[in-house]
N, C-alpha and C positions, 0 to 999 in steps of 0.2 A: 748201633750205625743211625746218622741222624738224620731230619727230611732234611738240609740241606745234602749233605751226603747227596742222599738221595735226588732229590732235585736236583740234582746236576750233575748228575748217570744218566735222565733222561735229554737234561739238554744235549750234555753227547748224544746219547743215541739218535737221537733229535733233527742232527750235524745230522750223522756216516746217512743216515735214511734219507733224506731231503737235501741231503749239499747246499743249505744254509742250516741260517740260525730262526730262533720261532722269530717272529711279530711280537708276539705278546704271550706275557702265560698269564692265564685266570687259577688264579687257586682257590682254591674253599677258607673265607673264613675260620674254621675248623681245622684246619692245614697252618696256614698265619699263624697263629696264635700259636703254636707248636716251634714252629718255627722261629718265634719272634721269643723262645725261650731262652731259645741255643745265641748265646757272645756271636759267635762265626756269622751267621745270620740273620741277627743285628745291623751287622756290620757291611751285608752282602745289599739289604737293602737302601733306595737311596731314596725320600721325598724331595721334592723339588717344591718347592715355593708358590705356583702356580695347582698343589695341590696329586699335582699327578706324580706312577710312582717304578717304580725299577726296580729289579733283581737279579745281581750280577750279570751288571749294564740290560736287561730287555722285560723293559714294558712293560709292564704287571697289573695288572684288574682281581681284586678279591669278590668270590661271587656270593653270597648267606644261604641260596641252597642246593651249589652246587657236593654234587652225589664222592665225586673225583674228586684229591684231597691237591693234583696240577690237567691242567689240556693247555695242549697250543696250539695255538692259532699261528 
């Protein structure tokens, strides 16, 4: 199973538990680099002209010293 599939399931579970989409996904640099190896994940990530990034339509931020693959706000 790929990182994008794992992230998709985690977002689905977050929506089911909180009854809303997460406001932001915070991704570790390691997880982000692994995601970018997957062609489907590269299509799911969008970088706008102002430097902001979204993944699967949700604002995303990369954190270098984060121990979890991703967390939601």
